Biopython code that builds the backbone (N, CA, C, O; Angstrom):
import numpy as np
from Bio.PDB.StructureBuilder import StructureBuilder

atoms = [
    (1, "LYS", "N", (-31.729, -69.375, 42.627)),
    (1, "LYS", "CA", (-32.008, -70.489, 43.523)),
    (1, "LYS", "C", (-31.163, -70.361, 44.777)),
    (1, "LYS", "O", (-29.960, -70.115, 44.694)),
    (2, "GLY", "N", (-31.762, -70.521, 45.900)),
    (2, "GLY", "CA", (-31.027, -70.512, 47.152)),
    (2, "GLY", "C", (-30.331, -69.207, 47.469)),
    (2, "GLY", "O", (-29.376, -69.202, 48.246)),
    (3, "GLY", "N", (-30.781, -68.085, 46.887)),
    (3, "GLY", "CA", (-30.185, -66.789, 47.196)),
    (3, "GLY", "C", (-28.858, -66.521, 46.516)),
    (3, "GLY", "O", (-28.202, -65.527, 46.829)),
    (4, "ILE", "N", (-28.447, -67.370, 45.603)),
    (4, "ILE", "CA", (-27.159, -67.197, 44.928)),
    (4, "ILE", "C", (-27.396, -66.800, 43.476)),
    (4, "ILE", "O", (-28.182, -67.430, 42.768)),
    (5, "ASP", "N", (-26.701, -65.738, 43.040)),
    (5, "ASP", "CA", (-26.696, -65.410, 41.614)),
    (5, "ASP", "C", (-25.427, -66.021, 41.046)),
    (5, "ASP", "O", (-24.365, -65.399, 41.070)),
    (6, "ALA", "N", (-25.540, -67.235, 40.539)),
    (6, "ALA", "CA", (-24.373, -67.987, 40.067)),
    (6, "ALA", "C", (-23.743, -67.379, 38.826)),
    (6, "ALA", "O", (-22.636, -67.759, 38.445)),
    (7, "ASN", "N", (-24.432, -66.439, 38.189)),
    (7, "ASN", "CA", (-23.894, -65.806, 36.988)),
    (7, "ASN", "C", (-23.478, -64.353, 37.224)),
    (7, "ASN", "O", (-23.305, -63.584, 36.278)),
    (8, "HIS", "N", (-23.322, -63.991, 38.498)),
    (8, "HIS", "CA", (-22.860, -62.639, 38.838)),
    (8, "HIS", "C", (-21.415, -62.460, 38.365)),
    (8, "HIS", "O", (-20.553, -63.296, 38.636)),
    (9, "ARG", "N", (-21.169, -61.369, 37.661)),
    (9, "ARG", "CA", (-19.821, -61.081, 37.166)),
    (9, "ARG", "C", (-19.045, -60.261, 38.186)),
    (9, "ARG", "O", (-19.538, -59.267, 38.719)),
    (10, "MET", "N", (-17.816, -60.703, 38.443)),
    (10, "MET", "CA", (-16.940, -59.977, 39.356)),
    (10, "MET", "C", (-16.261, -58.859, 38.568)),
    (10, "MET", "O", (-15.437, -59.126, 37.693)),
    (11, "GLY", "N", (-16.596, -57.642, 38.870)),
    (11, "GLY", "CA", (-16.137, -56.499, 38.097)),
    (11, "GLY", "C", (-14.638, -56.320, 38.033)),
    (11, "GLY", "O", (-14.123, -55.840, 37.023)),
    (12, "LEU", "N", (-13.926, -56.689, 39.075)),
    (12, "LEU", "CA", (-12.486, -56.456, 39.113)),
    (12, "LEU", "C", (-11.667, -57.596, 38.541)),
    (12, "LEU", "O", (-10.440, -57.510, 38.492)),
    (13, "HIS", "N", (-12.319, -58.655, 38.112)),
    (13, "HIS", "CA", (-11.561, -59.826, 37.673)),
    (13, "HIS", "C", (-12.013, -60.295, 36.290)),
    (13, "HIS", "O", (-12.581, -61.379, 36.156)),
    (14, "ARG", "N", (-11.766, -59.492, 35.277)),
    (14, "ARG", "CA", (-12.031, -59.854, 33.880)),
    (14, "ARG", "C", (-13.469, -60.270, 33.592)),
    (14, "ARG", "O", (-13.731, -60.966, 32.611)),
    (15, "GLY", "N", (-14.395, -59.849, 34.438)),
    (15, "GLY", "CA", (-15.785, -60.218, 34.214)),
    (15, "GLY", "C", (-16.083, -61.679, 34.497)),
    (15, "GLY", "O", (-17.041, -62.235, 33.960)),
    (16, "TRP", "N", (-15.270, -62.303, 35.336)),
    (16, "TRP", "CA", (-15.481, -63.713, 35.665)),
    (16, "TRP", "C", (-16.704, -63.902, 36.548)),
    (16, "TRP", "O", (-17.082, -63.026, 37.326)),
    (17, "THR", "N", (-17.308, -65.072, 36.403)),
    (17, "THR", "CA", (-18.319, -65.542, 37.341)),
    (17, "THR", "C", (-17.654, -66.628, 38.188)),
    (17, "THR", "O", (-16.481, -66.945, 37.995)),
    (18, "ALA", "N", (-18.405, -67.185, 39.114)),
    (18, "ALA", "CA", (-17.835, -68.213, 39.995)),
    (18, "ALA", "C", (-17.332, -69.432, 39.217)),
    (18, "ALA", "O", (-16.355, -70.057, 39.628)),
    (19, "VAL", "N", (-17.984, -69.784, 38.092)),
    (19, "VAL", "CA", (-17.522, -70.967, 37.354)),
    (19, "VAL", "C", (-16.148, -70.741, 36.720)),
    (19, "VAL", "O", (-15.404, -71.701, 36.518)),
    (20, "PHE", "N", (-15.800, -69.500, 36.407)),
    (20, "PHE", "CA", (-14.453, -69.229, 35.893)),
    (20, "PHE", "C", (-13.418, -69.489, 36.982)),
    (20, "PHE", "O", (-12.361, -70.060, 36.714)),
    (21, "THR", "N", (-13.720, -69.071, 38.204)),
    (21, "THR", "CA", (-12.801, -69.315, 39.315)),
    (21, "THR", "C", (-12.648, -70.817, 39.539)),
    (21, "THR", "O", (-11.543, -71.297, 39.792)),
    (22, "CYS", "N", (-13.741, -71.553, 39.447)),
    (22, "CYS", "CA", (-13.681, -73.015, 39.577)),
    (22, "CYS", "C", (-12.834, -73.615, 38.461)),
    (22, "CYS", "O", (-12.030, -74.512, 38.713)),
    (23, "ALA", "N", (-13.002, -73.133, 37.237)),
    (23, "ALA", "CA", (-12.233, -73.640, 36.097)),
    (23, "ALA", "C", (-10.748, -73.369, 36.291)),
    (23, "ALA", "O", (-9.922, -74.245, 36.036)),
    (24, "TRP", "N", (-10.404, -72.187, 36.731)),
    (24, "TRP", "CA", (-9.010, -71.787, 36.924)),
    (24, "TRP", "C", (-8.356, -72.589, 38.044)),
    (24, "TRP", "O", (-7.180, -72.941, 37.954)),
    (25, "ALA", "N", (-9.120, -72.878, 39.106)),
    (25, "ALA", "CA", (-8.574, -73.574, 40.275)),
    (25, "ALA", "C", (-8.776, -75.083, 40.242)),
    (25, "ALA", "O", (-8.285, -75.791, 41.121)),
    (26, "GLY", "N", (-9.494, -75.583, 39.235)),
    (26, "GLY", "CA", (-9.734, -77.023, 39.151)),
    (26, "GLY", "C", (-10.725, -77.534, 40.180)),
    (26, "GLY", "O", (-10.618, -78.675, 40.630)),
    (27, "ARG", "N", (-11.680, -76.710, 40.554)),
    (27, "ARG", "CA", (-12.692, -77.080, 41.560)),
    (27, "ARG", "C", (-13.923, -77.663, 40.859)),
    (27, "ARG", "O", (-14.975, -77.028, 40.780)),
    (28, "THR", "N", (-13.764, -78.868, 40.361)),
    (28, "THR", "CA", (-14.790, -79.500, 39.534)),
    (28, "THR", "C", (-16.085, -79.723, 40.297)),
    (28, "THR", "O", (-17.158, -79.431, 39.768)),
    (29, "LYS", "N", (-16.022, -80.228, 41.513)),
    (29, "LYS", "CA", (-17.239, -80.508, 42.278)),
    (29, "LYS", "C", (-18.003, -79.224, 42.602)),
    (29, "LYS", "O", (-19.233, -79.210, 42.569)),
    (30, "THR", "N", (-17.286, -78.158, 42.910)),
    (30, "THR", "CA", (-17.939, -76.875, 43.173)),
    (30, "THR", "C", (-18.600, -76.358, 41.897)),
    (30, "THR", "O", (-19.721, -75.851, 41.938)),
    (31, "MET", "N", (-17.904, -76.485, 40.759)),
    (31, "MET", "CA", (-18.478, -76.067, 39.489)),
    (31, "MET", "C", (-19.755, -76.856, 39.201)),
    (31, "MET", "O", (-20.768, -76.286, 38.797)),
    (32, "GLU", "N", (-19.697, -78.161, 39.412)),
    (32, "GLU", "CA", (-20.866, -79.006, 39.164)),
    (32, "GLU", "C", (-22.053, -78.545, 40.007)),
    (32, "GLU", "O", (-23.176, -78.469, 39.509)),
    (33, "ARG", "N", (-21.812, -78.242, 41.259)),
    (33, "ARG", "CA", (-22.891, -77.775, 42.139)),
    (33, "ARG", "C", (-23.453, -76.436, 41.654)),
    (33, "ARG", "O", (-24.669, -76.244, 41.635)),
    (34, "LEU", "N", (-22.574, -75.514, 41.265)),
    (34, "LEU", "CA", (-23.033, -74.217, 40.765)),
    (34, "LEU", "C", (-23.900, -74.372, 39.513)),
    (34, "LEU", "O", (-24.900, -73.673, 39.350)),
    (35, "VAL", "N", (-23.508, -75.286, 38.639)),
    (35, "VAL", "CA", (-24.250, -75.489, 37.398)),
    (35, "VAL", "C", (-25.574, -76.202, 37.671)),
    (35, "VAL", "O", (-26.629, -75.749, 37.227)),
    (36, "ARG", "N", (-25.517, -77.305, 38.392)),
    (36, "ARG", "CA", (-26.718, -78.127, 38.590)),
    (36, "ARG", "C", (-27.717, -77.509, 39.570)),
    (36, "ARG", "O", (-28.922, -77.523, 39.320)),
    (37, "ALA", "N", (-27.222, -76.974, 40.672)),
    (37, "ALA", "CA", (-28.126, -76.479, 41.712)),
    (37, "ALA", "C", (-28.470, -75.000, 41.578)),
    (37, "ALA", "O", (-29.508, -74.557, 42.069)),
    (38, "HIS", "N", (-27.606, -74.238, 40.918)),
    (38, "HIS", "CA", (-27.809, -72.788, 40.898)),
    (38, "HIS", "C", (-27.864, -72.193, 39.498)),
    (38, "HIS", "O", (-27.940, -70.973, 39.354)),
    (39, "GLY", "N", (-27.827, -73.029, 38.463)),
    (39, "GLY", "CA", (-28.009, -72.546, 37.105)),
    (39, "GLY", "C", (-26.861, -71.754, 36.515)),
    (39, "GLY", "O", (-27.078, -70.927, 35.629)),
    (40, "ALA", "N", (-25.644, -71.986, 36.984)),
    (40, "ALA", "CA", (-24.488, -71.276, 36.419)),
    (40, "ALA", "C", (-24.338, -71.626, 34.941)),
    (40, "ALA", "O", (-24.561, -72.765, 34.533)),
    (41, "ASP", "N", (-23.960, -70.634, 34.155)),
    (41, "ASP", "CA", (-23.867, -70.749, 32.699)),
    (41, "ASP", "C", (-22.439, -71.103, 32.281)),
    (41, "ASP", "O", (-21.506, -70.348, 32.555)),
    (42, "LEU", "N", (-22.266, -72.250, 31.618)),
    (42, "LEU", "CA", (-20.942, -72.659, 31.138)),
    (42, "LEU", "C", (-20.581, -72.041, 29.781)),
    (42, "LEU", "O", (-19.429, -72.121, 29.355)),
    (43, "SER", "N", (-21.544, -71.435, 29.110)),
    (43, "SER", "CA", (-21.259, -70.844, 27.800)),
    (43, "SER", "C", (-20.911, -69.352, 27.901)),
    (43, "SER", "O", (-20.636, -68.704, 26.891)),
    (44, "ILE", "N", (-20.924, -68.826, 29.102)),
    (44, "ILE", "CA", (-20.634, -67.410, 29.324)),
    (44, "ILE", "C", (-19.178, -67.101, 28.938)),
    (44, "ILE", "O", (-18.313, -67.968, 29.060)),
    (45, "ARG", "N", (-18.908, -65.898, 28.482)),
    (45, "ARG", "CA", (-17.561, -65.488, 28.071)),
    (45, "ARG", "C", (-17.094, -64.346, 28.976)),
    (45, "ARG", "O", (-17.891, -63.497, 29.377)),
    (46, "ASP", "N", (-15.799, -64.332, 29.293)),
    (46, "ASP", "CA", (-15.260, -63.251, 30.110)),
    (46, "ASP", "C", (-14.846, -62.077, 29.222)),
    (46, "ASP", "O", (-15.088, -62.092, 28.015)),
    (47, "ASN", "N", (-14.227, -61.068, 29.817)),
    (47, "ASN", "CA", (-13.828, -59.870, 29.072)),
    (47, "ASN", "C", (-12.754, -60.150, 28.020)),
    (47, "ASN", "O", (-12.561, -59.343, 27.111)),
    (48, "ASN", "N", (-12.052, -61.281, 28.130)),
    (48, "ASN", "CA", (-11.041, -61.683, 27.148)),
    (48, "ASN", "C", (-11.606, -62.696, 26.157)),
    (48, "ASN", "O", (-10.864, -63.286, 25.371)),
    (49, "ASP", "N", (-12.918, -62.892, 26.200)),
    (49, "ASP", "CA", (-13.651, -63.793, 25.321)),
    (49, "ASP", "C", (-13.399, -65.270, 25.620)),
    (49, "ASP", "O", (-13.634, -66.121, 24.763)),
    (50, "CYS", "N", (-12.924, -65.583, 26.824)),
    (50, "CYS", "CA", (-12.721, -66.977, 27.232)),
    (50, "CYS", "C", (-14.000, -67.549, 27.828)),
    (50, "CYS", "O", (-14.801, -66.832, 28.428)),
    (51, "SER", "N", (-14.171, -68.836, 27.652)),
    (51, "SER", "CA", (-15.238, -69.579, 28.323)),
    (51, "SER", "C", (-14.597, -70.318, 29.506)),
    (51, "SER", "O", (-13.372, -70.409, 29.578)),
    (52, "PRO", "N", (-15.402, -70.844, 30.428)),
    (52, "PRO", "CA", (-14.827, -71.667, 31.485)),
    (52, "PRO", "C", (-14.023, -72.857, 30.928)),
    (52, "PRO", "O", (-13.008, -73.240, 31.509)),
    (53, "LEU", "N", (-14.470, -73.437, 29.812)),
    (53, "LEU", "CA", (-13.719, -74.525, 29.180)),
    (53, "LEU", "C", (-12.325, -74.051, 28.771)),
    (53, "LEU", "O", (-11.338, -74.746, 29.009)),
    (54, "GLY", "N", (-12.246, -72.886, 28.166)),
    (54, "GLY", "CA", (-10.948, -72.333, 27.757)),
    (54, "GLY", "C", (-10.021, -72.100, 28.940)),
    (54, "GLY", "O", (-8.824, -72.373, 28.863)),
    (55, "VAL", "N", (-10.581, -71.592, 30.036)),
    (55, "VAL", "CA", (-9.779, -71.336, 31.233)),
    (55, "VAL", "C", (-9.284, -72.648, 31.836)),
    (55, "VAL", "O", (-8.114, -72.754, 32.207)),
    (56, "ALA", "N", (-10.160, -73.650, 31.937)),
    (56, "ALA", "CA", (-9.764, -74.950, 32.493)),
    (56, "ALA", "C", (-8.694, -75.614, 31.631)),
    (56, "ALA", "O", (-7.755, -76.210, 32.158)),
    (57, "ALA", "N", (-8.831, -75.514, 30.307)),
    (57, "ALA", "CA", (-7.832, -76.098, 29.405)),
    (57, "ALA", "C", (-6.503, -75.377, 29.550)),
    (57, "ALA", "O", (-5.454, -76.019, 29.593)),
    (58, "TRP", "N", (-6.534, -74.060, 29.626)),
    (58, "TRP", "CA", (-5.322, -73.247, 29.796)),
    (58, "TRP", "C", (-4.626, -73.613, 31.112)),
    (58, "TRP", "O", (-3.402, -73.730, 31.168)),
    (59, "ALA", "N", (-5.430, -73.793, 32.172)),
    (59, "ALA", "CA", (-4.876, -74.057, 33.508)),
    (59, "ALA", "C", (-4.444, -75.513, 33.702)),
    (59, "ALA", "O", (-3.744, -75.824, 34.666)),
    (60, "GLY", "N", (-4.851, -76.402, 32.804)),
    (60, "GLY", "CA", (-4.405, -77.786, 32.890)),
    (60, "GLY", "C", (-5.216, -78.671, 33.809)),
    (60, "GLY", "O", (-4.682, -79.641, 34.347)),
    (61, "HIS", "N", (-6.483, -78.370, 34.008)),
    (61, "HIS", "CA", (-7.325, -79.162, 34.904)),
    (61, "HIS", "C", (-8.149, -80.183, 34.118)),
    (61, "HIS", "O", (-9.263, -79.902, 33.676)),
    (62, "THR", "N", (-7.577, -81.359, 33.959)),
    (62, "THR", "CA", (-8.159, -82.411, 33.139)),
    (62, "THR", "C", (-9.548, -82.816, 33.614)),
    (62, "THR", "O", (-10.463, -82.934, 32.798)),
    (63, "ALA", "N", (-9.724, -83.029, 34.907)),
    (63, "ALA", "CA", (-11.030, -83.461, 35.425)),
    (63, "ALA", "C", (-12.096, -82.398, 35.182)),
    (63, "ALA", "O", (-13.246, -82.733, 34.900)),
    (64, "THR", "N", (-11.733, -81.140, 35.288)),
    (64, "THR", "CA", (-12.690, -80.057, 35.061)),
    (64, "THR", "C", (-13.075, -79.990, 33.593)),
    (64, "THR", "O", (-14.253, -79.844, 33.270)),
    (65, "VAL", "N", (-12.105, -80.094, 32.707)),
    (65, "VAL", "CA", (-12.391, -80.113, 31.265)),
    (65, "VAL", "C", (-13.304, -81.296, 30.943)),
    (65, "VAL", "O", (-14.286, -81.144, 30.217)),
    (66, "ALA", "N", (-12.983, -82.463, 31.477)),
    (66, "ALA", "CA", (-13.792, -83.657, 31.213)),
    (66, "ALA", "C", (-15.227, -83.463, 31.693)),
    (66, "ALA", "O", (-16.168, -83.835, 30.993)),
    (67, "TRP", "N", (-15.401, -82.886, 32.874)),
    (67, "TRP", "CA", (-16.755, -82.681, 33.394)),
    (67, "TRP", "C", (-17.535, -81.707, 32.510)),
    (67, "TRP", "O", (-18.700, -81.953, 32.196)),
    (68, "ILE", "N", (-16.904, -80.610, 32.111)),
    (68, "ILE", "CA", (-17.585, -79.639, 31.244)),
    (68, "ILE", "C", (-18.038, -80.312, 29.953)),
    (68, "ILE", "O", (-19.173, -80.124, 29.516)),
    (69, "LEU", "N", (-17.158, -81.088, 29.348)),
    (69, "LEU", "CA", (-17.488, -81.743, 28.084)),
    (69, "LEU", "C", (-18.628, -82.746, 28.224)),
    (69, "LEU", "O", (-19.429, -82.914, 27.304)),
    (70, "LYS", "N", (-18.702, -83.416, 29.385)),
    (70, "LYS", "CA", (-19.718, -84.455, 29.592)),
    (70, "LYS", "C", (-20.947, -83.950, 30.344)),
    (70, "LYS", "O", (-21.859, -84.728, 30.625)),
    (71, "SER", "N", (-20.984, -82.665, 30.671)),
    (71, "SER", "CA", (-22.058, -82.124, 31.506)),
    (71, "SER", "C", (-23.417, -82.100, 30.826)),
    (71, "SER", "O", (-24.448, -82.035, 31.495)),
    (72, "GLY", "N", (-23.422, -82.152, 29.504)),
    (72, "GLY", "CA", (-24.682, -82.032, 28.788)),
    (72, "GLY", "C", (-25.163, -80.598, 28.675)),
    (72, "GLY", "O", (-26.253, -80.346, 28.160)),
    (73, "ARG", "N", (-24.368, -79.664, 29.148)),
    (73, "ARG", "CA", (-24.722, -78.236, 29.095)),
    (73, "ARG", "C", (-24.035, -77.579, 27.903)),
    (73, "ARG", "O", (-23.047, -78.091, 27.376)),
    (74, "ASP", "N", (-24.571, -76.447, 27.493)),
    (74, "ASP", "CA", (-23.949, -75.667, 26.430)),
    (74, "ASP", "C", (-22.687, -75.033, 27.006)),
    (74, "ASP", "O", (-22.761, -74.242, 27.946)),
    (75, "TYR", "N", (-21.535, -75.374, 26.448)),
    (75, "TYR", "CA", (-20.273, -74.800, 26.920)),
    (75, "TYR", "C", (-19.610, -73.955, 25.850)),
    (75, "TYR", "O", (-18.448, -73.574, 25.992)),
    (76, "GLY", "N", (-20.333, -73.659, 24.782)),
    (76, "GLY", "CA", (-19.766, -72.885, 23.695)),
    (76, "GLY", "C", (-19.164, -73.814, 22.654)),
    (76, "GLY", "O", (-19.445, -75.013, 22.640)),
    (77, "SER", "N", (-18.348, -73.262, 21.797)),
    (77, "SER", "CA", (-17.750, -74.029, 20.708)),
    (77, "SER", "C", (-16.298, -74.352, 21.008)),
    (77, "SER", "O", (-15.587, -73.563, 21.629)),
    (78, "LEU", "N", (-15.864, -75.530, 20.555)),
    (78, "LEU", "CA", (-14.449, -75.889, 20.701)),
    (78, "LEU", "C", (-13.571, -75.034, 19.800)),
    (78, "LEU", "O", (-12.351, -75.008, 19.959)),
    (79, "GLU", "N", (-14.187, -74.336, 18.856)),
    (79, "GLU", "CA", (-13.435, -73.503, 17.912)),
    (79, "GLU", "C", (-13.301, -72.051, 18.368)),
    (79, "GLU", "O", (-12.584, -71.273, 17.738)),
    (80, "GLU", "N", (-13.978, -71.677, 19.451)),
    (80, "GLU", "CA", (-13.897, -70.299, 19.937)),
    (80, "GLU", "C", (-12.509, -70.041, 20.500)),
    (80, "GLU", "O", (-11.945, -70.887, 21.195)),
    (81, "THR", "N", (-11.963, -68.876, 20.201)),
    (81, "THR", "CA", (-10.637, -68.517, 20.682)),
    (81, "THR", "C", (-10.745, -67.475, 21.780)),
    (81, "THR", "O", (-11.747, -66.769, 21.888)),
    (82, "CYS", "N", (-9.687, -67.388, 22.603)),
    (82, "CYS", "CA", (-9.677, -66.393, 23.668)),
    (82, "CYS", "C", (-8.246, -66.052, 24.062)),
    (82, "CYS", "O", (-7.298, -66.763, 23.729)),
    (83, "GLN", "N", (-8.123, -64.956, 24.773)),
    (83, "GLN", "CA", (-6.864, -64.554, 25.388)),
    (83, "GLN", "C", (-6.745, -65.297, 26.720)),
    (83, "GLN", "O", (-7.768, -65.668, 27.298)),
    (84, "PRO", "N", (-5.546, -65.524, 27.219)),
    (84, "PRO", "CA", (-5.396, -66.264, 28.478)),
    (84, "PRO", "C", (-5.812, -65.423, 29.681)),
    (84, "PRO", "O", (-5.841, -64.194, 29.606)),
    (85, "PRO", "N", (-6.135, -66.093, 30.799)),
    (85, "PRO", "CA", (-6.500, -65.355, 32.005)),
    (85, "PRO", "C", (-5.332, -64.567, 32.588)),
    (85, "PRO", "O", (-5.543, -63.623, 33.350)),
    (86, "MET", "N", (-4.117, -64.939, 32.244)),
    (86, "MET", "CA", (-2.936, -64.189, 32.680)),
    (86, "MET", "C", (-1.811, -64.464, 31.694)),
    (86, "MET", "O", (-1.913, -65.377, 30.875)),
    (87, "THR", "N", (-0.757, -63.693, 31.765)),
    (87, "THR", "CA", (0.363, -63.885, 30.858)),
    (87, "THR", "C", (0.931, -65.280, 31.034)),
    (87, "THR", "O", (1.096, -65.762, 32.154)),
    (88, "SER", "N", (1.222, -65.910, 29.933)),
    (88, "SER", "CA", (1.706, -67.279, 29.953)),
    (88, "SER", "C", (3.077, -67.343, 29.294)),
    (88, "SER", "O", (3.219, -67.051, 28.107)),
    (89, "SER", "N", (4.072, -67.721, 30.063)),
    (89, "SER", "CA", (5.430, -67.761, 29.515)),
    (89, "SER", "C", (5.572, -68.816, 28.421)),
    (89, "SER", "O", (6.323, -68.612, 27.468)),
    (90, "CYS", "N", (4.867, -69.937, 28.539)),
    (90, "CYS", "CA", (4.999, -70.986, 27.522)),
    (90, "CYS", "C", (3.845, -70.984, 26.533)),
    (90, "CYS", "O", (3.929, -71.630, 25.488)),
    (91, "GLY", "N", (2.795, -70.288, 26.836)),
    (91, "GLY", "CA", (1.625, -70.339, 25.972)),
    (91, "GLY", "C", (1.457, -69.171, 25.040)),
    (91, "GLY", "O", (0.708, -69.264, 24.068)),
    (92, "GLY", "N", (2.139, -68.061, 25.307)),
    (92, "GLY", "CA", (1.958, -66.887, 24.480)),
    (92, "GLY", "C", (0.680, -66.155, 24.831)),
    (92, "GLY", "O", (0.073, -66.405, 25.873)),
    (93, "LYS", "N", (0.278, -65.253, 23.958)),
    (93, "LYS", "CA", (-0.883, -64.423, 24.241)),
    (93, "LYS", "C", (-2.139, -64.822, 23.496)),
    (93, "LYS", "O", (-3.234, -64.412, 23.882)),
    (94, "GLY", "N", (-2.015, -65.602, 22.448)),
    (94, "GLY", "CA", (-3.203, -66.014, 21.716)),
    (94, "GLY", "C", (-3.730, -64.913, 20.821)),
    (94, "GLY", "O", (-2.998, -63.981, 20.486)),
    (95, "PRO", "N", (-4.973, -65.006, 20.436)),
    (95, "PRO", "CA", (-5.976, -65.928, 20.960)),
    (95, "PRO", "C", (-5.853, -67.333, 20.358)),
    (95, "PRO", "O", (-5.452, -67.511, 19.208)),
    (96, "TYR", "N", (-6.212, -68.317, 21.179)),
    (96, "TYR", "CA", (-6.182, -69.712, 20.776)),
    (96, "TYR", "C", (-7.448, -70.409, 21.244)),
    (96, "TYR", "O", (-8.146, -69.919, 22.132)),
    (97, "THR", "N", (-7.742, -71.559, 20.639)),
    (97, "THR", "CA", (-8.858, -72.397, 21.073)),
    (97, "THR", "C", (-8.442, -73.118, 22.355)),
    (97, "THR", "O", (-7.256, -73.146, 22.684)),
    (98, "PRO", "N", (-9.405, -73.708, 23.088)),
    (98, "PRO", "CA", (-9.030, -74.488, 24.274)),
    (98, "PRO", "C", (-8.004, -75.587, 23.951)),
    (98, "PRO", "O", (-7.060, -75.805, 24.711)),
    (99, "GLU", "N", (-8.199, -76.274, 22.820)),
    (99, "GLU", "CA", (-7.261, -77.340, 22.445)),
    (99, "GLU", "C", (-5.869, -76.771, 22.157)),
    (99, "GLU", "O", (-4.866, -77.372, 22.543)),
    (100, "GLU", "N", (-5.800, -75.632, 21.490)),
    (100, "GLU", "CA", (-4.501, -75.013, 21.212)),
    (100, "GLU", "C", (-3.807, -74.561, 22.490)),
    (100, "GLU", "O", (-2.590, -74.691, 22.620)),
    (101, "TRP", "N", (-4.591, -74.023, 23.444)),
    (101, "TRP", "CA", (-3.985, -73.642, 24.732)),
    (101, "TRP", "C", (-3.389, -74.866, 25.415)),
    (101, "TRP", "O", (-2.248, -74.834, 25.875)),
    (102, "ALA", "N", (-4.162, -75.941, 25.478)),
    (102, "ALA", "CA", (-3.684, -77.162, 26.128)),
    (102, "ALA", "C", (-2.422, -77.676, 25.436)),
    (102, "ALA", "O", (-1.472, -78.085, 26.104)),
    (103, "GLN", "N", (-2.409, -77.657, 24.110)),
    (103, "GLN", "CA", (-1.241, -78.109, 23.339)),
    (103, "GLN", "C", (-0.022, -77.248, 23.663)),
    (103, "GLN", "O", (1.056, -77.773, 23.943)),
    (104, "ARG", "N", (-0.192, -75.933, 23.626)),
    (104, "ARG", "CA", (0.918, -75.011, 23.852)),
    (104, "ARG", "C", (1.487, -75.133, 25.265)),
    (104, "ARG", "O", (2.678, -74.911, 25.481)),
    (105, "LYS", "N", (0.637, -75.484, 26.219)),
    (105, "LYS", "CA", (1.073, -75.576, 27.615)),
    (105, "LYS", "C", (1.438, -76.996, 28.037)),
    (105, "LYS", "O", (1.770, -77.231, 29.199)),
    (106, "GLY", "N", (1.379, -77.955, 27.092)),
    (106, "GLY", "CA", (1.823, -79.315, 27.391)),
    (106, "GLY", "C", (0.829, -80.165, 28.159)),
    (106, "GLY", "O", (1.220, -81.143, 28.796)),
    (107, "HIS", "N", (-0.449, -79.812, 28.112)),
    (107, "HIS", "CA", (-1.490, -80.579, 28.809)),
    (107, "HIS", "C", (-2.043, -81.649, 27.859)),
    (107, "HIS", "O", (-3.151, -81.520, 27.337)),
    (108, "THR", "N", (-1.255, -82.701, 27.648)),
    (108, "THR", "CA", (-1.580, -83.693, 26.624)),
    (108, "THR", "C", (-2.886, -84.449, 26.890)),
    (108, "THR", "O", (-3.596, -84.791, 25.944)),
    (109, "ASP", "N", (-3.214, -84.716, 28.156)),
    (109, "ASP", "CA", (-4.477, -85.408, 28.441)),
    (109, "ASP", "C", (-5.674, -84.556, 28.031)),
    (109, "ASP", "O", (-6.684, -85.079, 27.560)),
    (110, "ILE", "N", (-5.559, -83.254, 28.210)),
    (110, "ILE", "CA", (-6.643, -82.356, 27.816)),
    (110, "ILE", "C", (-6.737, -82.282, 26.293)),
    (110, "ILE", "O", (-7.835, -82.254, 25.739)),
    (111, "VAL", "N", (-5.599, -82.249, 25.623)),
    (111, "VAL", "CA", (-5.605, -82.251, 24.159)),
    (111, "VAL", "C", (-6.351, -83.484, 23.662)),
    (111, "VAL", "O", (-7.168, -83.384, 22.746)),
    (112, "LYS", "N", (-6.081, -84.643, 24.254)),
    (112, "LYS", "CA", (-6.752, -85.885, 23.852)),
    (112, "LYS", "C", (-8.253, -85.824, 24.103)),
    (112, "LYS", "O", (-9.044, -86.250, 23.260)),
    (113, "LEU", "N", (-8.649, -85.292, 25.267)),
    (113, "LEU", "CA", (-10.081, -85.163, 25.580)),
    (113, "LEU", "C", (-10.800, -84.270, 24.569)),
    (113, "LEU", "O", (-11.872, -84.612, 24.069)),
    (114, "LEU", "N", (-10.195, -83.132, 24.282)),
    (114, "LEU", "CA", (-10.817, -82.181, 23.361)),
    (114, "LEU", "C", (-10.868, -82.746, 21.945)),
    (114, "LEU", "O", (-11.863, -82.572, 21.241)),
    (115, "ALA", "N", (-9.807, -83.417, 21.529)),
    (115, "ALA", "CA", (-9.798, -84.036, 20.197)),
    (115, "ALA", "C", (-10.867, -85.127, 20.112)),
    (115, "ALA", "O", (-11.562, -85.233, 19.102)),
    (116, "ALA", "N", (-11.002, -85.932, 21.156)),
    (116, "ALA", "CA", (-12.006, -87.003, 21.162)),
    (116, "ALA", "C", (-13.424, -86.432, 21.143)),
    (116, "ALA", "O", (-14.312, -86.991, 20.500)),
    (117, "SER", "N", (-13.634, -85.326, 21.843)),
    (117, "SER", "CA", (-14.985, -84.743, 21.871)),
    (117, "SER", "C", (-15.351, -84.151, 20.523)),
    (117, "SER", "O", (-16.532, -84.036, 20.197)),
    (118, "ARG", "N", (-14.360, -83.778, 19.741)),
    (118, "ARG", "CA", (-14.593, -83.254, 18.396)),
    (118, "ARG", "C", (-15.111, -84.368, 17.479)),
    (118, "ARG", "O", (-15.895, -84.116, 16.563)),
    (119, "ILE", "N", (-14.665, -85.598, 17.735)),
    (119, "ILE", "CA", (-15.032, -86.755, 16.905)),
    (119, "ILE", "C", (-16.439, -87.254, 17.240)),
    (119, "ILE", "O", (-17.165, -87.710, 16.357)),
    (120, "GLU", "N", (-16.819, -87.168, 18.510)),
    (120, "GLU", "CA", (-18.120, -87.721, 18.966)),
    (120, "GLU", "C", (-19.295, -87.041, 18.337)),
    (120, "GLU", "O", (-20.439, -87.396, 18.621)),
]
sb = StructureBuilder()
sb.init_structure("model")
sb.init_model(0)
sb.init_chain("A")
sb.init_seg("    ")
for serial, (resi, resn, name, xyz) in enumerate(atoms, 1):
    if name == "N":
        sb.init_residue(resn, " ", resi, " ")
    sb.init_atom(name, np.array(xyz, "f"), 0.0, 1.0, " ", f" {name:<3s}", serial, name[0])
structure = sb.get_structure()
């Protein structure tokens, strides 16, 4: 749509697509536009087996995690584990679930969101 391949993988960056960059940087509105207007896939996995949800949880972007969970799109499983997008001094190397990454990195609001979505 609109000349954009929203699921194009960047070869030099762990196989990320644009939604991974949005997840890492907390660019929720840009991610929403990529998903809604250009068909970006939230269930896609990078070369470390992370989903955009895992990256957003690791990076501590509460609004981005909340949007992914409420988007109504397939974002993968909350039980899927992955390696981090970069070395994490407080998080270790994993692999961990998005909730475990958030817990290890002290992102308590994200832990609460992920735990609540498990109950719904």
